[in-house]
C-alpha positions in Angstrom: -0.1 0.0 0.0 1.6 3.7 -1.1 1.6 6.5 0.9 -1.2 9.1 1.2 -1.2 12.0 -1.7 -3.1 14.5 0.2 -1.1 16.6 1.6 -2.4 20.2 0.6 1.3 21.6 -0.6 1.0 18.7 -3.5 -1.1 21.3 -5.7 1.8 23.8 -5.9 3.6 21.6 -7.8 4.0 19.2 -11.0 5.6 15.9 -10.9 7.6 14.7 -14.0 7.6 11.0 -14.0 10.5 10.7 -16.5 12.7 13.1 -15.0 11.0 12.3 -11.2 11.4 15.7 -10.0 8.7 17.8 -8.9 8.5 21.7 -10.2 6.9 24.8 -8.6 4.2 26.4 -10.3 3.8 29.0 -6.8 4.5 32.3 -9.6 6.2 30.5 -12.3 9.0 29.5 -9.4 9.8 26.7 -11.6 12.3 25.3 -8.8 12.7 21.6 -9.2 12.9 18.9 -6.0 14.1 15.2 -6.7 11.1 12.9 -6.0 7.6 13.2 -5.1 7.9 13.9 -1.3 5.2 15.9 0.2 7.6 16.9 3.1 9.9 18.9 1.2 7.5 20.4 -0.9 6.1 21.7 2.4 9.5 23.0 3.4 9.8 24.8 -0.1 6.8 26.7 0.1 7.5 27.5 3.9 11.0 29.2 2.9 10.1 30.9 -0.6 6.5 31.4 -0.6 6.0 32.1 3.1 2.7 34.3 1.8 1.0 30.7 0.5 2.2 28.8 3.5 0.2 30.8 5.9 -3.0 31.1 4.0 -2.5 26.9 3.6 -2.3 26.9 7.8 -5.0 29.3 8.5 -7.5 27.0 6.4 -6.0 23.9 8.0 -6.7 25.3 11.8 -10.7 26.3 10.6 -11.3 22.9 9.0 -12.0 19.5 11.4 -9.0 17.1 12.2 -10.0 14.1 9.6 -9.3 11.0 11.9 -9.1 8.8 9.1 -6.0 10.3 7.7 -3.1 8.6 8.7 -0.6 11.6 7.8 -1.3 15.2 9.2 1.4 18.0 8.5 1.3 21.5 10.5 3.8 23.9 10.6 5.3 23.2 13.9 6.1 19.4 13.2 7.9 20.2 10.1 6.7 17.9 7.8 6.5 15.2 10.5 3.6 13.6 12.6 2.6 15.5 15.6 1.2 13.9 19.1 -1.1 16.8 19.2 -3.1 15.5 16.1 -3.5 12.0 18.1 -4.6 13.6 21.5 -8.1 13.4 21.8 -8.9 13.7 25.9 -7.0 16.6 27.9 -7.6 14.1 30.6 -7.3 10.1 31.2 -9.6 7.9 33.3 -7.7 4.7 34.3 -8.6 1.5 36.9 -6.1 2.1 40.0 -6.6 1.4 43.6 -4.7 2.8 46.8 -2.9 -0.9 47.4 -1.7 -0.8 43.4 -0.1 2.4 44.2 1.6 1.4 47.3 2.8 -2.0 45.8 4.2 0.1 42.8 6.2 2.0 45.2 7.6 -1.2 47.2 8.4 -2.6 44.2 10.3 0.5 43.1 12.4 0.2 46.3 12.9 -3.3 46.0 12.9 -5.0 42.5 14.0 -1.6 40.8 16.6 -0.8 43.5 15.8 3.0 44.0 16.4 4.7 46.8 13.6 5.4 49.3 14.4 9.2 48.7 13.0 8.8 45.3 9.4 9.1 46.9 10.4 12.5 47.5 11.4 13.7 44.6 9.4 16.4 43.0 9.0 15.1 39.5 8.0 11.6 41.2 5.4 13.6 43.6 3.7 15.8 40.4 2.8 12.2 38.5 1.5 10.4 42.2 -0.4 13.6 43.8 -3.4 13.7 41.2 -3.4 9.9 41.6 -3.8 10.5 45.4 -6.1 13.1 45.3 -8.8 11.5 43.3 -8.4 8.3 45.4 -8.1 9.0 48.7 -6.7 12.6 50.0 -5.9 10.9 53.3 -3.8 8.6 51.7 -0.1 9.1 52.3 2.6 7.5 50.6 5.7 8.7 52.3 9.3 7.3 53.0 8.3 5.5 56.7 4.8 4.0 55.3 6.4 2.5 52.5 9.2 0.8 54.4 6.2 -0.5 56.6 4.9 -2.3 53.7 8.2 -3.4 52.5 8.6 -5.2 55.8 5.0 -6.4 55.8 5.0 -7.5 52.5 8.8 -9.7 53.4 6.6 -11.0 56.7 4.3 -12.5 54.3 6.6 -13.9 51.6 8.6 -15.6 54.5 5.2 -17.4 55.7 4.9 -18.2 52.2 8.1 -20.1 51.7 7.8 -21.3 55.5 4.5 -23.4 54.4 6.7 -24.2 51.2 9.3 -26.3 53.0 7.2 -28.3 54.8 7.5 -31.9 54.6 11.1 -31.6 52.4 14.6 -32.3 53.6 16.5 -29.0 53.2 19.3 -28.6 50.4 20.9 -25.6 51.2 23.8 -23.1 49.6 25.6 -20.5 51.5 28.2 -18.0 50.5 29.3 -14.7 52.0 30.8 -11.3 50.3 31.6 -7.9 51.6 30.1 -4.7 49.9 30.6 -1.2 50.7 32.3 -2.3 54.2 29.6 -4.4 55.3 29.9 -8.3 55.2 26.5 -10.4 54.5 26.1 -14.2 54.4 23.7 -15.7 51.8 21.5 -18.7 52.2 19.6 -20.4 49.9 17.5 -23.1 49.7 16.5 -25.8 46.5 13.6 -27.9 45.9 11.7 -29.4 43.4 7.8 -28.1 42.8 5.4 -27.9 39.8 7.9 -29.7 37.7 11.0 -27.6 38.1 13.6 -26.6 40.8 12.8 -24.0 42.9 15.5 -21.9 44.4 14.8 -19.7 47.1 16.9 -16.9 49.4 16.2 -17.9 52.9 18.1 -15.2 54.0 20.6 -12.3 53.3 22.0 -11.7 57.0 24.6 -8.9 57.8 27.5 -10.4 59.7 29.0 -8.2 62.5 31.7 -10.2 64.0 35.0 -12.3 63.1 34.0 -14.6 60.1 34.4 -18.0 62.2 32.7 -21.3 61.8 30.9 -20.7 65.0 29.4 -17.3 64.0 28.6 -18.5 60.8 26.9 -21.9 62.3 24.9 -19.6 64.5 23.6 -17.4 62.1 22.2 -20.3 59.5 20.7 -21.9 62.8 19.1 -18.3 63.9 17.7 -18.4 60.1 16.6 -22.2 60.1 14.8 -21.6 63.6 12.9 -18.6 62.0 11.5 -21.0 59.3 10.5 -23.4 61.9 13.2 -25.7 60.4 15.7 -27.8 62.8 19.1 -28.8 61.5 17.9 -32.2 61.6 15.8 -31.7 58.4 19.3 -30.5 56.4 20.1 -33.1 53.7 22.8 -31.1 52.2 25.2 -28.3 52.3 26.6 -26.7 49.2 29.5 -24.3 49.8 33.1 -23.6 48.1 35.9 -24.3 49.4 36.9 -21.7 51.8 37.9 -23.0 55.2 35.2 -21.4 57.6 32.5 -22.5 55.2 33.9 -26.0 55.5 33.9 -26.3 58.9 30.8 -24.3 59.5 29.3 -27.5 57.4 31.0 -29.8 59.7 29.9 -27.6 62.7 26.3 -27.9 61.5 26.1 -31.4 60.8 27.8 -31.9 64.5 31.0 -33.2 63.3 34.7 -30.9 64.1 37.4 -31.9 62.0 39.1 -28.5 61.5 41.2 -26.3 64.0 40.5 -22.6 64.4 43.9 -21.7 62.7 43.0 -23.7 59.9 40.0 -21.0 59.1 40.4 -18.2 57.0 38.9 -14.8 58.6 38.4 -12.9 55.3 36.0 -14.3 53.4 37.5 -12.7 50.4 40.5 -14.5 50.7 39.0 -17.3 50.8 40.9 -19.6 48.1 42.7 -23.0 49.5 44.6 -24.2 46.5 46.0 -27.1 48.4 44.9 -30.3 48.5 46.2 -31.1 52.2 42.8 -29.8 53.6 40.6 -30.0 50.2 38.1 -32.4 51.6 34.9 -32.9 53.2 34.5 -35.3 56.3 32.0 -37.5 56.9 29.4 -35.7 59.3 26.3 -36.9 61.6 23.1 -35.3 62.0 22.4 -33.8 65.2 19.9 -36.7 66.1 23.6 -39.0 66.5 21.6 -41.7 65.1 23.7 -44.2 63.3 22.4 -44.3 59.9 22.0 -40.7 59.4 25.5 -39.9 58.2 26.1 -37.0 55.6 28.4 -35.6 53.6 28.6 -31.9 52.5 28.8 -31.2 48.8 31.2 -29.0 47.1 30.8 -26.3 44.3 31.4 -27.9 41.3 31.5 -24.7 39.3 34.4 -23.5 42.2 35.9 -26.9 42.0 36.4 -26.8 38.0 38.0 -23.0 38.7 40.4 -24.5 40.9 41.4 -27.5 39.1 42.1 -24.7 36.5 43.9 -22.0 38.2 46.1 -25.7 39.4 47.1 -25.7 35.6 47.8 -22.4 34.5 50.3 -22.2 37.4 52.8 -24.7 35.4 55.9 -22.7 34.6 55.5 -22.8 30.7 52.0 -21.9 30.6 52.3 -18.9 33.2 55.4 -17.3 31.1 53.1 -17.4 28.0 50.4 -15.6 30.0 52.7 -13.2 31.4 54.0 -12.3 28.1 50.3 -11.9 26.3 49.5 -10.3 29.3 52.4 -7.4 29.1 51.3 -7.2 25.2 47.5 -6.4 26.4 48.8 -3.6 28.7 50.9 -1.9 25.8 47.7 -2.4 23.2 45.6 -0.2 25.5 48.1 2.7 26.2 46.6 5.9 24.9 49.0 6.1 22.0 48.8 2.5 20.4 45.3 2.2 21.3 44.8 5.8 19.2 46.4 4.1 16.3 44.3 0.9 16.7 41.3 2.9 16.6 41.9 4.6 13.5 42.8 0.8 12.0 39.4 -0.3 13.3 41.0 -2.5 15.8 39.3 -4.0 19.1 40.4 -2.9 22.5 42.7 -5.1 24.1 41.4 -7.0 27.3 43.5 -7.0 31.1 42.8 -10.0 33.0 42.0 -10.4 36.6 44.7 -13.0 37.5 42.9 -14.7 40.0 39.7 -15.3 37.4 41.3 -17.4 34.7 38.0 -16.7 32.8 39.5 -13.1 32.0 42.8 -14.8 31.2 41.3 -16.8 28.5 39.2 -14.1 27.0 42.5 -11.8 27.2 44.3 -14.4 25.2 41.5 -14.8 22.8 41.2 -10.7 22.2 45.4 -11.1 21.8 45.1 -13.6 19.1 42.6 -11.2 17.1 44.9 -8.4 17.4 48.0 -10.7 16.7 48.3 -8.9 13.1 48.6 -5.4 14.3 50.8 -6.4 16.8 53.3 -8.4 14.3 52.5 -4.8 11.7 53.8 -2.3 14.7 56.2 -4.7 16.2 59.0 -2.6 14.1 58.4 0.7 15.5 56.8 -0.3 18.9 59.3 -3.1 20.6 57.1 -3.8 23.2 54.4 -5.3 20.7 57.3 -8.1 19.6 57.1 -11.8 20.8 58.2 -14.9 18.9 56.2 -17.3 17.0 56.6 -20.1 19.4 55.0 -18.0 22.4 51.9 -17.0 19.7 51.8 -20.8 19.0 51.7 -21.4 22.5 48.7 -18.5 23.7 46.5 -20.3 20.3 46.8 -23.8 22.6 46.3 -22.3 25.7 43.3 -20.6 24.6 42.2 -23.9 22.7 42.8 -26.2 25.7 40.7 -23.4 28.2 37.8 -23.2 25.7 36.1 -26.4 27.0 36.4 -25.9 30.4 34.9 -22.3 30.3 32.0 -23.4 27.7 31.3 -25.9 30.7 31.6 -23.2 33.3 28.8 -21.3 31.5 26.9 -24.4 31.3 27.5 -24.6 35.5 25.7 -21.6 35.7 22.3 -23.0 34.8 19.7 -22.8 37.8 18.1 -26.1 36.7 21.3 -28.2 36.6 21.0 -31.4 38.5 23.6 -33.8 39.9 23.4 -36.0 36.6 23.5 -32.8 34.3 26.8 -32.0 36.2 27.9 -35.2 35.2 27.2 -35.0 32.0 28.9 -31.8 31.3 32.2 -32.6 33.2 32.3 -35.6 31.0 32.1 -33.9 27.9 34.8 -31.4 29.3 37.5 -34.7 29.4 36.5 -35.7 26.5 37.3 -32.4 24.7 40.5 -31.5 27.1 41.7 -35.1 26.0 41.1 -34.4 22.4 43.4 -31.1 22.1 46.5 -33.6 23.0 48.9 -31.4 24.1 50.9 -31.3 27.6 49.1 -28.7 28.6 46.1 -30.5 28.1 47.0 -33.8 29.9 48.0 -31.6 33.0 44.5 -30.1 33.0 43.1 -33.7 32.7 45.0 -34.8 35.5 43.9 -31.7 37.8 40.3 -32.3 36.5 40.6 -36.2 37.9 42.1 -35.5 41.0 39.4 -32.8 42.1 37.0 -35.1 40.6 37.6 -37.6 43.3 37.1 -35.0 45.8 33.8 -34.4 44.3 32.6 -38.0 44.3 33.4 -38.3 47.6 29.7 -36.9 48.4 27.3 -39.8 49.0 24.8 -37.0 48.2 26.4 -36.4 44.7 26.9 -40.6 44.1 23.1 -40.9 44.9 21.6 -38.0 43.3 23.6 -39.2 40.1 22.4 -43.0 40.6 18.8 -41.7 40.5 19.3 -39.9 37.3 17.7 -42.5 34.8 20.6 -41.2 31.9 24.2 -41.6 33.9 23.4 -44.2 36.6 25.6 -46.6 34.5 28.8 -44.2 35.2 29.1 -45.2 38.5 31.5 -48.3 39.8 30.0 -50.8 41.8 31.1 -49.5 44.8 29.7 -46.0 44.5 26.2 -48.2 43.6 27.0 -50.2 46.8 27.4 -47.0 48.8 24.5 -45.3 47.0 22.2 -48.2 48.1 23.2 -47.9 52.0 22.6 -43.7 51.5 19.1 -44.6 49.9 17.9 -46.7 53.0 19.3 -44.5 55.5 17.4 -41.2 54.0 14.5 -42.9 53.6 14.5 -43.7 57.3 15.5 -40.3 58.1 12.5 -39.0 55.8 9.5 -41.2 57.6 11.3 -40.3 61.0 10.9 -36.9 60.1 8.1 -35.8 58.1 4.3 -37.7 57.6 3.3 -38.9 54.1 0.3 -36.3 54.4 2.8 -33.6 53.7 5.1 -35.7 51.7 6.0 -33.2 48.4 5.1 -34.4 45.0 7.2 -34.1 41.9 4.4 -33.6 38.9 7.0 -33.4 36.6 7.1 -32.5 32.9 9.5 -31.7 30.3 11.5 -28.3 31.7 15.0 -29.1 31.6 17.2 -27.9 28.7 19.5 -30.8 27.2 23.2 -30.2 27.0 24.3 -29.7 23.4 24.7 -32.8 21.5 27.6 -34.7 21.9 27.7 -38.3 20.5 30.9 -39.1 22.8 29.3 -38.9 26.0 26.1 -40.8 24.6 28.8 -43.3 23.4 30.4 -43.9 26.4 27.2 -44.3 28.4 26.0 -47.2 25.7 29.1 -49.1 26.7 28.0 -49.2 30.3 25.0 -50.1 29.4 26.3 -53.9 29.0 27.4 -53.7 32.6 23.6 -53.8 33.6 21.2 -57.2 33.8 18.1 -56.4 32.3 15.1 -58.0 34.8 12.0 -55.8 34.6 9.9 -58.1 36.7 9.9 -57.0 40.1 7.5 -56.9 43.0 7.5 -53.6 45.2 8.2 -55.0 48.8 10.9 -52.5 50.2 12.8 -49.9 49.4 16.1 -52.0 48.8 14.0 -54.6 46.4 12.9 -51.4 44.5 16.5 -50.1 44.6 17.8 -53.2 42.9 15.3 -53.1 40.4 15.9 -49.8 39.5 19.3 -50.8 39.4 18.5 -53.1 36.6 16.4 -50.9 34.6 17.8 -49.8 31.2 18.8 -46.4 31.4 17.2 -43.9 29.4 18.7 -41.3 26.5 20.9 -38.4 28.2 18.4 -36.2 26.6 15.6 -37.7 28.2 13.5 -36.0 31.1 14.6 -37.6 34.2 11.4 -35.5 36.2 9.0 -37.6 33.5 10.7 -40.8 34.2 10.3 -40.6 38.2 6.3 -39.7 37.8 6.0 -42.7 35.6 7.7 -45.0 38.0 6.0 -43.1 41.1 3.3 -46.4 41.5 6.1 -49.0 40.8 8.5 -47.6 43.2 6.5 -45.5 46.1 9.4 -45.5 48.4 12.2 -44.9 46.4 10.0 -41.9 44.5 9.9 -40.6 48.5 13.4 -40.5 48.3 13.9 -39.2 45.2 11.3 -36.1 45.3 13.6 -34.8 48.5 16.9 -35.1 47.1 16.7 -35.1 43.4 17.1 -31.3 43.3 20.8 -31.6 45.3 22.4 -28.2 44.5 25.8 -29.4 42.7 26.7 -25.4 42.5 26.1 -21.9 44.7 25.9 -20.2 41.4 22.6 -18.8 42.9 24.1 -17.7 45.8 26.7 -15.3 43.8 23.7 -14.1 41.6 22.1 -13.0 44.8 25.5 -11.0 45.5 24.9 -9.2 42.3 21.8 -8.1 43.4 23.0 -7.2 46.8 25.6 -5.0 45.0 22.5 -3.4 43.2 20.6 -2.6 46.0 23.6 -1.6 48.5 25.0 1.2 46.4 26.5 4.1 48.2 23.3 5.7 47.8 21.8 3.5 50.2 24.7 2.5 52.1 23.3 3.5 55.4 20.3 1.2 55.4 19.3 -0.9 58.5 20.0 -4.0 58.3 16.5 -4.9 59.3 15.3 -2.9 55.9 18.2 -4.1 54.0 17.5 -7.9 54.5 13.7 -7.0 53.8 14.6 -5.6 50.4 16.8 -8.1 49.1 14.3 -10.5 50.5 11.4 -9.0 48.1 13.9 -8.9 45.0 15.6 -12.2 45.6 12.3 -14.2 46.0 10.2 -12.2 43.3 
């Protein structure tokens, strides 16, 4: 459909199709315009025949607006559509309540991260006052009232979460951070509900004392008490490799194996790269029952970071990285950067030495800038590097690429222990394919760290209950999972009633990993170890365990949630265990994301928020 041709200024022009020109015929003007554009015609008349232009404008003001016309022009719009042509009313009527206005203000200071002082800004009050006047002149939207509403909403949200956690074992994740001189302990809980893994923030507690394990564990116990939960209900605690966090796990589960000297008082200096103390001890639940053995869970994302960090410390690798860092810094100097900009070159990246991800990105960008560095090395000696080191940097980037991809997979909030194992297997396969000395060093460090990950009964059992990857476990590991399932089932029966038992109600929600045939081939090879016997009678949880063990593995792209929903009738007791522990968290990345929200809320403009108000704001924002 063509443009509308009803602009009144067109009548003063003659369009020549041959030359595609519009000729002005006002007083034999004869001025030629390219094309047949009404806007250009109008501007020509305004500039060269102003008396005619004013007559047309006066005529249009006297005529009613044709609502069926899409394009209307006036002097002020200078040939463009004018918003005033579409405004039919000076006032509007909307459906809104006082509660809606108050909730919107709460959302501004919680979800949107605006400071409370925003409520007193003159521009905001000009928008708000007319609304309040029509709703209820006595309605008061003030900083104090909105703070009270934030606290009330946070209290109601905590009550909802308290009810949600009834009848469930607790799968916790903990971590700590310092922001604007305030230390915060983050506590998350993870469980399955309505076909998906749910992650909720139990609390973001400010720590005002030294970050010892005793102090941290006391905060966690107070948080559990506020939700009417006990330490007996804890099934797993996922944390990083910080010594104080490791001891906190041990203390919470009634087992002490660390000395105070092994702790790290500063939570930001938490890296413990040595393997001497790099383990989780066996721990026992507070009921001191002999069958209540549990183990903490290491964050697999953090464990991968340590494995890579150990690998890049190798002398030849570290020297190549240092040379690449030196050249990258030179590329960011003003003189060199200006030259690069003129040649349309990307900006180099400077890494943070404690974050190997940034090191990979720095070297990858440096390879993109290699032609520029080679061309300029004769005039700028600092950009010169031998071809051997360029090849070594290429090798480092290619070896670290699978680890970077895997780390991103570990950021998924819906990742189960089986998903972790699939990604870990893929990482080892791709790393081994590189077939270099550095790849072999990295592969060896991955295997060392893998042994520490698989030291957890919770991880082993969760992997076994994943019908996609259960064949990857060894016979001793399966026997270990068998005993753990039995003890877990008895713990569930003791603590909870079946009336409040949660259900899976699963459907396909998991995002499958990328297609990797090597993993599927390896899984099929392990299928042969199983004896397929599908006939069974549901008598005890151990018999159900053994029967499930003999069932064939499903494809790695299958949905484990759907599988267990179908097995609910055949394996009722095993289903009871599965519904509680299938969502066991293998990472604590959700706590890290909560800390990102903390930096958004606890900004320099809001540094004086009270401890209680900061916690309430974060609770509403994180559990929105």
